[in-house]
N, C-alpha and C positions, 0 to 999 in steps of 0.2 A: 645306878643305871636307870632306875625309874625316874629320878629327878632330871637326869640328862635328857631323856625322851620328852618329858614335859616341857623342858626349856626349849628344845628344838621346835616342838609344836607351837609354843607361844611365839617364837620368832617368825614362824611361817604365817601364823594368823595375823600378827602385826604387819608383816610385809604385804599381805594381801589387802589389808585395810588401807595401807599407804598407797598402794597402786590404785585402788578404787577411788581414793580421794584425789590423787594427782590426775588421773585420766591419761588417755593415749591419743595422739593425733590419728586422724582417719588415714586409711590406705590411699585415698585420693590426693593427699597432700604431697605434691611432687616438688614444690619449690622451697621446701625447708621452713616455711612459715606455718605455724600451728593455726589453722583456720577453724577447724571443727574438732570438738572433743566428745568422747563418750560422756553421757551424763553420769552423775554420781550414783544413780540407782540402777544403772546398766539395763534400762528397759527400752532404749532406742539408740539409733546411731544415724549420722547424717554425713554425706559427702557432697562436695560441690564440683560441678563440671562447667568449664568455660568453653563455649562454642564460638568460633570465629568464621564468618562467611565473607568471601570476597566476590562481589558481583562487578564485572568489568563493564564499561560503557559499550553498548552495541548498537550499530545501525545495520540493517540488513534489507535487501530487496530481492524479490523473485518475480520474474515476468513469465507468464504462462505461454507466451508466444513471442519469439524473438525474430520473426521474419514475416513480411507481408509482400507478396508478389502480385502486382496488379498489371495485367496485360490488356490494353484496350482493343486488341484484336478481337477479344471475346470477353467483354466486361461481365462480371458475375451479377446476374439480375437479382434484385432483392426479392424476398418471398412474398411480400404483400405491400400494399400502399401504407404510407405513414401519415398520420395526422397528429399534430402536437396537442397534448392534453396537459394544461397547466396543473391539474390536480394530480397528475401522474407523469412527471417530466422525464420519463425514461427515454433514452436516445433511440433512434431508428435501428432496425435490425441490420445485420451485415448485408452488403450488396450495393448495387448501383440504382440510382433514382434519376428521374427527369424533373426539372423545375422549368416553368415557362421562360421564354427568352426575355420577357419583361423583368424577370428577377435577375438583375445583373450584378448586384453587390451582396455582401453578407448582410448589410442593413436591410436590403430589399428582401432577402431570404427570411430574416427575423420577422419583418412585417407580414410577409406572405404566410408564414406558419402561424403566427399569433392571430391572424384573421381567419383561420380555418383552411388555409391552403393545403393541398395534398402533395406529398412526394410520390410520384408514380414509378413503379418498378420498370426498369428498362435494361436491356442487355446489348445495346448497340452504341457505337461511337462513330460519328457525332450523334448527340442525343436527339433522336427523332423517331416517332412511332405513331402510326395511324390507329389510335385507340378506339375511335368510334366506327372504324371500318368504312368510311365514306369515300375513300380514295384520295383524300386531301389532308394535308398537314395543317391543322388549325394552329393558331398562335400558342395555345397551351399544350400542343403536341410536339413542339420542337423547342430546344433551348439549351440549358446547361446540364451537364452530367455531373452528378455528385456520387462518389463511391465511398462507402463507410466500412471500416474494419474495427473490431472491438477485441480487447484482451484484458486480462486481470493482472494488476500489479499488486503484489503482496509486500507489505512493508512492516518493519519492526524497529522500534526505538524505545529504549528505556531511559532516555534523557529526561529528567524532571523539569527541565527548563522549556521543553517543547521541541517541535520538529517542523521542517518544511521540505516539500518535494518540489524540485525544479527540473526543467526540461531544456535541453539544448539540441538544436538541429544543425547538422553540418552535411556536406555532400558535394557531389559534382555531377554535371555542371551546377553552377551556383544559382541559375535561374532558368526559366523556360518551361518548368514542370507544371505550370498552372498555379493553383493555390493549395497549400497544405495546411490543415488545421488539426488541432488536438484539444480535447476537453477531458477533464477529470471529474468523475462522479463517485461519491461515497454514499452507499445505500440509495442509489439512484437520484441523489440530489447533486446538482451541478456545483463544483467547487471553483474551477478556474480553467482558463485555456488561452489559446492564441491562434492566429492565422498568419501565414507568411507566404510570399511568392519569391523570396530571395534568401540566399544562405551566405554566411552562417546566421543563425537566429537564436537569441537567448543568451544566458539562461533566463527562463521565465518561471516564476513560482506559480504552480498550478494547484497546490493544496498545502495547508499548514494546520497545526493544532497545538494547544497548550498541554503540558505534561507529557506523559508517555503515550504511545499508540494503544496501550492496553492489550498488549500481545500483538499477534499478527492482524493487521488491518488491511482489508482488501479495497482497492480502488478499481473501478471500471474505467479503462482508458479507451476513449473513442477517437479514432483517427479518420480523417477524411481528405479526399482530393476533390477539387472543384475545377472542372474543365469547361470554360466558357468560350473557347475559341482563341484565347490569347496565348495558349500554350503552344510550344514548338515541338515538332516531331523529334524523337531521339530516345535514348535510354538514360534514365536518371537513377542515381543511388543516393538515398537519404539515410543518414545515421542519426537515430534519435537516442539521446543519452538521458537517462533518469538519474537524478542525484538526490539522496536523502541526507539531510544534515540537521544539526541543532540550530535553534534560534540564537 
């Protein structure tokens, strides 16, 4: 009996030694392949995890204001005069301004502003105001009405090849509304824009970039109407469509 017990103990001891030498696959091995083994000394163990992440391509836009109603029966007067500062090329505040009648084109306007010309706040149409109070409308006190509106366009793209933002304008009637312009600013720096007095117009690329947008990237969209007397009375509806796409 004693010999039988010793024999069983010897088998158990040999079996445990064999198991220690062969090792066991980790519990994390689910595909049937032995990838990790307990080491011979039983002082550590390791398992492997595989993580798979799927990131779909995404383009997204959000506009903080989706409607602009401009009634020239009572144009919204701008809060203060505007003078262009090349060191800080921020656009004018929202509202309506007067430029002298000698400023007839957008090229004239650019030259006027770059030479220190001032956009004067005004709340009447047609654009005329006795600013100096002498009872007479001087040449610089009557002219063209410019009305400005601003909004934020938030965009997102994870396309590594780059992105571009384009704008299309449609509406009815197709002309007679004066001139409509749009400009895109990122961090107050001008990116691109256009001016039109007939529809449809575009698409026009107003901003672009390489790589992703780096998360949500905000653009300041400045829209403006230019009423110089060539516009016709009536009610006009313009649809402005922003499209974000890859390069």
